[in-house]
N, C-alpha and C positions, 0 to 999 in steps of 0.2 A: 210569340206571343203577338195579340192585336196589338199591345202597346207599342212592341217594337218594330210592327209596319207602319204604324204612325208616325213615330220618331222619324224612320227612313224618308217617308214620304215628306215630312215638314222640312228635314235637311236639304231634300232636293229642290224643294220649293223656295227655299231660302237662298241656294247657290245660284238658281236659275234669275230671281228676282235682282240678287246682287249685282249681276250682270248687266243690268238696265238703266238706261240713262234717260232722263226727263229733263225738259228744256224750262225754259222761262214761260210762263209766271212762277213755275214751280221753284223756289229756293232749296229746298232741303226735302229729303227723302230717308223717312226712317223704316230700320227692317228690323223690328222686335225681334225676330227669329234668329237673329244674330246676336246681339250685344245682351239681348234678357233671354236668352237660350235655356237659362238654367231653371227659371220658375217655369218655361214655356215646357219643358222636357219634365218636370216634376208634374205638372198638370196634365200632359199625356199620360206617362206612367201611373199616374193615381187614379185618373177617371178615365182614359182611354182603352182601359184592358178589357172589355167585357163588350156583346154585342149591344149595340143601341134600338131602341125603337122609335127615336124621335132625333135629331139633330135640327137644332137651331142655328142659323147663317146669318150673320151679320155683315156689313158691307165692309170696313177695313176699321183697322185699329184707331181709336180714339186717342185724344193728345195727353186725358191724365189717366186712361185706364189701360189698354194693352201696350200703346207706347211707353208707359214707365213699368209695368210690371209682367209684359210676355203674357198674359192671358186674355182670352176675349172678353171684353165689355169689365176690363179690369178693376172695377172699385177695389183700391187697396185695401179698405177693412173686409171687405167681403172676401175677397181673396187669402188675407192674412188670417182673419179670425175664422171664416165659414169654411173656408176651405184648406185652410191649416198648410197654407202654402207660403213660403219665405226663401227666397234665394239670393246671391248675389246678383245686380245688375251692372254691368258696366256702361259705356258710353259709345255712342255712335261714332264713328269717324270723324263727320264733318257735324259738330251738334249746333242746332240752331238756337242761338242766342236767346229768341224769344220762348223757345220751348224746350228749356233744359229738362235734361234725364234727371230724377232726383229718385227714380226707383220706389221701394217701399218706403220710402221718407216722403213721398209726393203728398203734400196735405190738401190739394184741389181735388174737388170732388168728380167722378165721372158719372154723370147724372143719369146717364142711360144705364149703366151698369149698376148703379145704385138701384135704378128701377127694376130691371131685370132680375138681377139677383135677389134682389127684394121681396119680388113676388114666388120666386121659386125656394125661397126660403119658407115664407108664409105658408106654401101649398105644401111642402113637402118635409119641412122641418130641419133634417139634416142634408148634408152637403152628399151623403154615400146615397140617402133615400133617394135624392135627384138623380144622381147618375147613375143608379141602377137602371134605369131606360132611358136617360136622356144624355145629348153633348150638346157643349155650344163651341161654334168656331168661326172663323172670320174667313169670308171669300178670299179677299187680299190681304196678304200680310204686312202690308207697305200705308205706311202714313205719308201723307206730301202734305206742305205747307208752301204758303205763297209769304214769306215771313213771317209774321205773328198767325196768319189766317188759315187756318184746316181748308184742305182742298180734297175734294172727293175723287176714286178713279173715275167714275162714270165723267165726268167733266175733261180729261183729257183728250186732247187730240185722237184723231182714229188711227194714225200711224205709230203713237204710243201706246193706244190703249190696247191695238189687236194683241201682240204679243205679249201682255202681262195678263189679259183676259184668256189666253190660250192655256199658259200653264196655271194658271188658276182654276180655269175649267177642270184639266185633266187631275188637277190634287184635290179638288171637290168629287170628283168622280172615283178618285182613288179611296177618299174617305167614308164615301157612302157604302163602298163596295166593302172594305175591309169590316167595319162596324155593322153592316147588313142591315142598313136602316129600313124601317119603314115608312117613315116619314122625313120629310126635309121641310123645315119650317122657314120661310125667309124671314126674316126681322126687315120688316120695311119692303116696298114694290121691287125696288132694283134687285134686292139680294133675291126674292122670289122667284124674278126672272132670270137671272145669272143660274140658279138653281136648277131649272125647268132645261133650260140650254144645255148646260155640263152634264146631266143628268138623263138627259134623253134616252129611253130605250131601257134604262135601268126598272126593275121591278120597285118602283117607290112612288109614294104617293105625296105630291106637293100641297102646301098653305102658306098662310102669311099672317103674321101680327104686326098691329102697329110699331111704329119704330117709337121706341121712350125715348127720343130726342128732345132735352128742353125747349128745340126749334118748332116743334112742333103743338099749335095748339089744342089739336086733340087729346095728344098724350097728356097736355099738361090738366086736362080736366080730370084725369084719372083713369092711368094708363094702366095699372095692375087690375082693375076691373073690365075697361076694353079686352084688355089682353084675354084674360080670361074667358071674357065671352065668347071670343073668337075661336080661341081652342075647343070649346065645348060644341061650337056651333058646327066645326069642321071635322066633330067627332075624332078628333086626338086625346083629348081627356074625358074619362066620365064624367058624367054630371054627379 
């Protein structure tokens, strides 16, 4: 089964990144493929068991999304109510007191996830209709914190970044191959660039949508409309 291959690949990636260590100013590293494996496995098994035309790829988990519930861009309400995924979430071995893991009890909104899944719900209606041809993944499974501040993998020193990018590239390539994707859409420029490098030589087309982060002024001016226009212009979605 396709989902079994994705699950095996995710477990391998989890084991590989678990062995990595990151120096200051990184104070804490979270691997939701470990402590939030139960909902992540549900996600893969329920929505990753068929070939996909389009894979959206984000950078890495957000503190109130996948960090909490193990699903990419995991706005709690979208995961629980739209996708129908609920499962027990454990605690990381070394928990950041400024970023506690509350699982599905987390009351903070993952704005990027609310915007992303909100657009898909608006356009496709049900989760099953969206996932019939689409999938959403994160390039890097780890979340990084400098105490209370979120850090991103593109800012890591080269010596720490290189081995991480190598295993993430290999995992994304496996995912694209297993799902037989036609398109890989980077959510943001960095994700698009990593996808192009990871999947070079594969029979796949690449595109990009504006990142839905609230830190982006362009996203705050109407992300759903902007992303839809990009998808239509690139020919990924029919007009």
